[in-house]
N, C-alpha and C positions, 0 to 999 in steps of 0.2 A: 843757257839762253834765258834772258829775263822776260821777254814778251814776244808772243807770236800771234798772228791773226790767221784763223782758219776760215776758208770760204768754201762751202759746199753748195754746188749748183746743180739743180735738176730742172727739167722743163716746167715743173709745177711751182717750185719755190727756191729761194736762195736763203741760206742760213750762214750767219757770221758768228764766230766765237772768238773772244779775246782770252788768251791763255797767258797768265802771268805766273812765273815760277812753278809751272806745272799744274796750276789750279785755274779752272775756268772762271773768269771774272765777269764777263758780259755775254749775253746772247741776243742776237737780232734776227728776226725772221720776216721775210717779205714774200708773199705769195703772188703769183702772176695774176690770179683772179681777184685779189683784194689788195693791191699795192697801195701803200699809204700815199696820201695826197698833201701832207704837210710840206710847205715850201712851194707848192704849185701856184701859179698865177692865173687868174681867170678874169674874163670880162663878164661881170655879173649884171643882173637886172634886178632892181629893187622890187620885190613883190608885196611887201607890207612894212609899214612904219608904225612902231608902237611907242608913242610919246610917253605913256605911263611908265614904261620900262626903259625908256631912253635907248632903244635898240631897234634893229630892223632885221627882216629876213630877206635873203637874196637868193634868186635862182641862178646857180652857176652850172647847171646842166647835170646835176647829180640827182639821185633818187629822192633825197631829203633836202629841204631848203637849208641854206647855211645861215649862221647867226653872226650879226655884226653889232657890237656894243658901241655906244658913243665914245667910250674911252679909247677905242681902237680906230677912231676916225681922225686922221691927221689934222683936218681943218678945224676940229673941235678942241684941239689941245692948245688953248690960249688961256693962261692964268688970269689975265687982265679982263678979257671979255669972252668967257666961254659961251658957246652957242648950243642951244638944244638941238637934238637930232632932227626935229621936224623943220628946222630952218636950213638944214644942210641937205637932207635927202627927201625925195618924193617918189611915189610909186611909178614904176616904169622907167626910172632913171638908170642909165648904164654907168657902171663903176668898175674901175680896175682894182682888184682886190687880191690878196694873197692869203692862203690857208695857213693859219698859225697853230691849229689843233685839228687832228684827224677826227672824223665822226667816231664817237665812243658810245656804245650801247644804243639808246634811243635818241641820243643827241646828234644834231647835225654838225657839220664842220664849223669851226670858229674862224672868223675872218679879220683882216686888218687892211686898212687902205695904205699903210706904210709898207712899201715894198723893200725887202732886204734880200740881197743876192750873195750867197756864200761862195767864196773862193778858198784856196788853200790857206792863205795867210791873212786874208781880209774879208770883211763883210761889207758890201757896198750898200749904202742907204742913199739912193738917188734923189730923194726929196729933202735930204738934210744937207747942212753945210759944215757940220762939226766933225771932229775926229775924236773918237772914243778909243779906250784901251781896255782890253779884257781885265776883269778884276783879279784874275789869277796871276797877273803880272803886278806884283806888289811894290817893287822898288820905285820910288818917285822919280829918281834920276833916269832909270831905264824907261819909264813911261814917257817922260819928257823927250828923251832921245829918240824913241820910236815915233812920236808925233812929229818931231822936227824932220826926221828922215823921210817919213811918208809925205809930209807937206811939200818937201822939195822935189819929190818924184812925180807929183800930180801935174800933168800938162795944163797950161792956161786954157781956160774956157771949158774945162771938163768938171763934172760933179765932184765935190770935195767931201761928201759925207761918207765916212768909213768908220768901221770898228776894227781895231787891230786885234787879231786872234793870238792866242798863246804861241802858235807855231811861228809867228812872225819874229819872235825874239831871236831865233837862230837863222833867219832868212837873210839872204844877201839883197842888195839894192836891185840886182837884175831880176831876182825872183819876185820882189815886191812890184817892180815895174810891169812884169809880165802879168801879175794878178790884176793890176789896175787896168791894163789894156783889155784883158779878157772880160772883166766885169763891165767895163764901159761898152764894149762891143755887144755883150749880152743884153744890156739895158736898151741899147738902140734897137736891137732886133725885137725885143718885147714891145717897145713903143710903136714900132712900125706895124707889127702884126695887130696890135690892139686898134690902131687907127683904121685898119682895113677890114676889121671883123665886126660882126653883129652879135651882141650878147643874147643869151648866155653862151660862152665859148671858152675852151681852154686856150691859154696863150703861151704858157711855159710850163714844162714838166721837170720836176727835180730829178737829179741823177738817180739811177737804180742803187740798190743796197750795196752791191759789190764796189761800185765806184765811190759811193759815199764813205764806205769804210776806208778807202784809200785816201780820200780827201779829209775826212773828219776824225777818224780814229787812229790811223797810223801816224807815228811820230818818230823822233830820233831814238826813242827807247825801243822801238819795234825792230826786232832782229830779223824776222822773216814773215812773209805773207804767202801762205800756201793756198793755191786754188786748184780744185780738182776737176775743173772744166777747161779744156784747151781753148775753146772759143772765148770764154770769159777771160782767161789768162792773157790771150793775145790782145783783147780790147783794153784790159787794164794796163798792160805794158805800154800800149800806144798812148793811153791817157796819162800815165805816169811820166812818160818822156816829155810831154808838153807842159804838165802842171805840177808834178811832184818828182822832179828829176833826182832828188836825193834818195828817193825810195825805189827808183827804177830797178836797181840790181837786187833788191830784196824781194821782189815779186817772183815767186817760183811756181812751176806747174807740178802738182802732185799726181803721179801716174801709177802708183802701186795698186795692187789688186785689193788690198784691205781697205775698207771705207775710211776716209780721213777722220770723220767724227768718232768712229769706233776706236781707231788707233789712239786717239787722245782722250778717250773716255767722256766725250761730250754728250753722247747719247744717254749715258747713265746720269749725267748732271741734269739733262733736260727732264728726265723722269723724276728725279729728286726735286726739281724746281716746281713740279706740278703737284707735289704731295703737300698735305697740310702740316705734317710733322717733319721737323728737321733735327736730326740727332747731332749733338756736339761730341767732340772727341773725348771730353772729360766724363761723359756719361749723362750729362744734362740734355735738355732738348728744348726746341722752340715749337710753339703752335701758332701758325700764321693763318688768319681768317680774313678773306676779302669780302667786303660788302659794297653796295652801290656808293655809299657816302665815304667810307674810310676803310683802312686796313688795321687790324690789331695784331700785335705780336706779344705772345705770352712766354716768359722765360721760366723754366722749371729746372730744379736740380736733378731730378730723375734718380739714377743710380749712383750719382757722384756723392761720396761721403767725405772726401778730403782726408787730409792727414794731420791737420792742426785743429783749430777751433771751428765752430759752426759758422761764425762770422767770416772767417777766411774762406770757407767752402763756398759761401754765397758770393763773396767778392770775386773769387776766381771764376765761378760760373758766369757771372755777369760780364766780366772782362772778355771771356771767350765769346759770349753771346753778342757783345757789341761788334766784334769783328765779323761774325757770321751774318748778323742782321744787315750790315752795310753791303755785304756781298750778295745776300739774297734779294735785297732791293734792286740791285743792278740786274741780277739774273732774271728775276721775275718781272722787271720793269714796273714796280709798284709805284703808283702815283697818287696825288691828292693828299688827304690827311692820313697820317700814320701814327698810331698810338702804341707805345712800347711799354709793357708792364714788366720791368725788371723785378727780380726778387728783392724784397724790402731789405734795405741796408740801414743800420743805425748810425754808422760812421759817416760824417759829412765828407771826410777826405776820401772815403771809398766811393761815395756818389760822384764826387768831382772827378776822380780818376776814371770812372766808367764813362762819364760824359766826354772826357778828353779822348779816351780810346775810341768812342763812337765817332767823334768829330774827325780824328785822325784817319779812321777807316773810310770815312765818307769823302776824303780828299780826292780819291781816285774817281769819284762819280762825275760824269760829264754833264749830268742833269742838275739844274739849279735846285738846291735844297735849303730849307731854313729849319733850325732846331731850337727848342726852348730847353730850359733846365727842368729839373724834377718839379712836378706840381705838388700841391698840398696832399694829393692822394697818392703820391709816389710814382706818377706816370710821366714819361717823356713824350712830349708832343712835337711832331715835326711835319713839314709838308715837303713834297717832292713834285716838281712840275710834271704834269701829265700831258703828253703830246700825242700819245698813241695808246692802243689797247695793251693791257698787261699780257704777259706770256700765257696765263691760264685762260683769259678771255679770248685770246687769239687761237689757242689750240684746243680748247674744251668747250662744252656746252652743258647746260643744266641736265642732270640725270632725269630721264623720262619717268622713272619709277617714283623718285622722291620729289621731283620738281625743284631740285636745288636746295632742299632743306637739309640734306646730309643725313637724314634718317627716315625710316618708314614706320607706319603704324604696325603694331604687333598683330599676329594672326588672331589673338583673342579680341583685340579692339575691333578688328574688321568683322569678326563673328557677331559681336554685339550690335554693330551698325546694321548688319544684315537682318538680325532678329527684329530690330525696330522697324526696318523697312518692310519686312514681310507683314508685320502687324498693321502697319499703316496701309499697305496695299489691300489687305483683307477687309478693311473697313470701307474702302472706296470702291472695290470691284468684287463682283460675285463670282470669282473663279472657283473651279472645283478642285484644283490642285496648284501648288506653288513649287516651282523647280528653281533651286539655287545653283547658279553657275559661278564658280570661283576658282582661284588657284589651288594647287595641290596642298600647300601648307594650311590654308583655311579649311578646306574640306577635311583634312586630317584632324584639325582641331574640333570640327563638328562631330567627327566619328569617335573621338576619344574624350577629351575633357569636357566638351560642351554638348555631348550627346543627350544628357538629361535636359539641358536648356532647350534643345531643339524639340524633344518629345513634349515638354511642357507647353511650348508655343503651339505645336500641332493640336494638342488636346484643347487649348484655350480657344483657338479659332475654328476648331471643328473641321479642319481640312488637312489632307496629307501634305507633307513637305518632303520633297526628294532632293538629292544632291547630285551634282555632275561636275567633274573636273574639267576645267577649260585651260589647257596647257599654255595658251597664248596670253593668259591674264597674269599680271603682276600680283603681288600679295595684297595690294590695296584695291584691285579691280574686282568687281563682281557685277552680276546681273540677275534679275529675278524674272522668271518666265511664268506667265499666268496661263494655265491650261484649263 
């Protein structure tokens, strides 16, 4: 089988894995307590307009205010007479908006006033009148044919703004007409609810992850969709019967005792996708570091020595790395700016071949990406649209010991900090004795290598200094008690 979609459902979270030729290619996680809101429609209320930034903050009923830039306001998109945001919005104004980017880190959700409603084959743009076609459909004749087919199916008097998705290429007229009817009905319901609501209020909620997988991820190449929850399986079967009839018989219920994700090795892939180091089959490895602004990927030859020349070894490692990097970006859902430091190659043909391989590997990606060639410093720069948190940000938090630095101060460094602190305290307070509370490793350092330093300090301040192990302290934590 070429492609399978695995759906693991628990009351706390839903996980979806896309497996292609036995290898996990994509991971999606949605938790019941933190479900993503991208695609949701809200009746928001303008809380603040910032002319200097040409943006506004809206209250849509969430913990943090959402952000709306003038470029995402439909009324401002006029090339001949663009209008500044202060002429369009005012504080207290109610506005129908859609979330185009989930809250990420400390940033609130990003909004747009252009509503887009996704169906199986089409995306409906109720405020537009044009018909667009997915860029992945490249043949001009096929694009024109799809436009003409869709235009003939839209009933008179109904909205004609659509984007034709790649799934529409194999869809029948009946399927396209069903999508048109569903999307128009959905838009009417949204308008009616917005007209009778007072903001801030939710108006429309996007499908849950399991149903989005059926609508957006599954396609003709999908051989089977396995669901380990009977209730979710039944709901997906009912949904597929109405909206994805071609996939109806491919939805199956997994009822074996062995966990679905364990059977297919997905649990191991999740653990690997959270690691900083990714080993290559050849013996090389990648180091992937995420920061607030960008992600860096460093390629290393590691233990791989090749069988021919050194240049050939580097080339083979970079080619393998290009394939793995593309897969890791999908697995980890890396977004924003991504800098790839391939091993330096002298041959222009080798650099071109590595770029071609990276571009080919990225073709499977459903998220929009842009990629540049090698820079003067030998780096490949690319961007990948960020619409939700990465896998590590979703599943992990900063280490409470190192506060996200990835390293901690040595016991010797902490000892010297404590010695300086005791000296400082002795000059400010007239204590008769000082007691140091610290972790076991720091106390051991004081009793061994730094015992002379501690004795010298005690002699210098003329006061005894005692030690006490505090088992709850990390290596960097300490306290000084004045007795």
